[in-house]
C-alpha positions as CSV (number, residue, x, y, z in Angstrom):
1,M,18.4,9.7,34.2
2,A,18.0,7.3,31.3
3,R,14.7,5.4,31.0
4,I,14.7,2.4,28.7
5,E,11.7,0.0,28.4
6,G,10.1,1.5,31.5
7,V,13.1,1.0,33.7
8,N,15.2,3.8,35.2
9,L,18.8,3.0,34.8
10,P,21.0,4.0,37.8
11,S,22.7,7.3,37.0
12,N,26.1,6.7,38.6
13,K,26.9,3.3,37.0
14,R,28.8,2.6,33.8
15,I,26.4,2.1,30.9
16,E,27.8,-1.4,30.4
17,Y,26.4,-2.5,33.8
18,G,23.5,-0.1,33.8
19,L,21.9,-1.9,30.9
20,T,21.9,-5.2,32.9
21,Y,19.1,-3.7,35.1
22,L,16.8,-4.6,32.2
23,F,15.3,-8.0,32.7
24,G,16.6,-10.1,29.9
25,I,19.8,-8.2,29.2
26,G,23.0,-9.5,30.8
27,L,26.5,-8.3,30.6
28,T,27.3,-10.0,27.3
29,A,24.2,-8.7,25.6
30,S,24.9,-5.2,27.0
31,Q,28.4,-5.3,25.5
32,I,27.1,-6.4,22.1
33,I,24.6,-3.6,22.1
34,L,27.2,-1.0,23.0
35,N,29.7,-2.3,20.5
36,K,27.1,-2.2,17.7
37,L,26.2,1.5,18.6
38,H,29.9,2.5,19.1
39,I,29.3,3.7,22.7
40,N,32.2,3.5,25.1
41,F,31.7,1.1,28.0
42,D,33.2,3.5,30.5
43,T,30.5,6.2,29.9
44,R,28.3,6.8,32.9
45,V,24.5,6.6,32.4
46,K,24.1,10.2,33.5
47,D,26.6,11.3,30.8
48,L,24.7,9.8,27.9
49,T,23.3,12.1,25.3
50,D,19.6,11.9,24.4
51,A,20.6,10.6,21.0
52,E,22.6,7.7,22.5
53,V,19.7,6.8,24.9
54,A,17.3,6.8,21.9
55,S,19.6,4.6,19.9
56,I,20.0,2.1,22.8
57,Q,16.2,2.2,23.2
58,K,15.6,1.5,19.5
59,E,18.2,-1.4,19.5
60,V,16.7,-3.0,22.6
61,T,13.1,-2.8,21.4
62,E,13.9,-4.1,17.9
63,N,16.3,-7.0,18.7
64,Y,15.6,-8.2,22.2
65,R,12.8,-9.5,24.3
66,V,12.9,-7.8,27.6
67,E,10.8,-7.0,30.7
68,G,7.1,-7.7,30.4
69,E,7.2,-9.5,27.1
70,L,10.0,-11.9,28.3
71,R,8.3,-12.5,31.7
72,K,5.0,-13.3,29.8
73,E,6.8,-15.7,27.5
74,I,8.4,-17.6,30.4
75,T,5.1,-17.8,32.2
76,M,3.4,-19.2,29.1
77,N,6.1,-21.8,28.7
78,I,5.7,-23.0,32.2
79,T,1.9,-23.0,31.8
80,R,2.2,-25.1,28.6
81,L,4.3,-27.7,30.4
82,I,1.8,-27.9,33.3
83,E,-1.2,-28.2,31.0
84,A,0.6,-30.9,28.9
85,G,1.1,-32.9,32.0
86,A,4.9,-33.1,31.4
87,Y,7.2,-34.2,34.2
88,R,8.7,-30.7,34.3
89,G,5.3,-29.2,34.5
90,L,4.4,-31.4,37.5
91,R,7.6,-30.3,39.3
92,H,6.7,-26.7,38.7
93,K,3.2,-27.3,40.0
94,K,4.4,-29.0,43.2
95,G,7.1,-26.4,43.8
96,L,10.0,-28.8,43.6
97,P,13.3,-28.6,41.7
98,V,12.7,-29.0,38.0
99,R,16.2,-30.0,36.7
100,G,17.0,-33.2,38.5
101,Q,18.4,-31.9,41.7
102,R,18.2,-34.0,44.9
103,T,15.4,-33.3,47.3
104,K,16.2,-35.6,50.3
105,T,18.6,-32.9,51.6
106,N,18.9,-29.3,50.2
107,A,16.3,-28.0,47.8
108,R,15.2,-25.5,50.5
109,T,15.0,-22.7,48.0
110,R,12.2,-24.4,46.1
111,K,10.6,-26.2,49.0
112,G,10.6,-23.3,51.4
113,P,11.5,-23.3,55.1
114,K,11.7,-26.6,56.9
115,K,8.5,-27.7,58.5
116,Q,9.2,-28.8,62.1
117,P,7.4,-31.9,63.3
118,V,5.3,-31.3,66.4
119,A,6.7,-33.6,69.2
120,L,4.4,-35.6,71.5
121,K,1.2,-33.7,70.6
122,R,-1.5,-35.1,72.9
123,K,-5.1,-34.2,73.3
124,V,-5.9,-32.3,76.4
125,T,-8.6,-34.1,78.4
126,K,-10.9,-32.3,80.7
127,K,-11.7,-33.8,84.2
């Protein structure tokens, strides 16, 4: 089992797709890394040698922002927008779509489940 940047890569997957389990590494970046290190895309993660795992680890840590470091940077960027009072920051703060999508209908992913109105709510009076 290969462990890179604190993430266990799935043993039975091809290394090309296994690297995408790292937050911040997609398929294209994975292919670029493997081409640079001359590792075959068809190799399974369990079949990698220790030297290959070490070379992938070194390449990722030196040239890519992944996992905790990337998550921290994204959080800091959002915090900066909120503190500056930017429109995008206000949308983040309110939990609404940030990139200009409509909210009259749709936007349920950002807004959460629909809130049902309570019909004919009356006060109960005691006799």
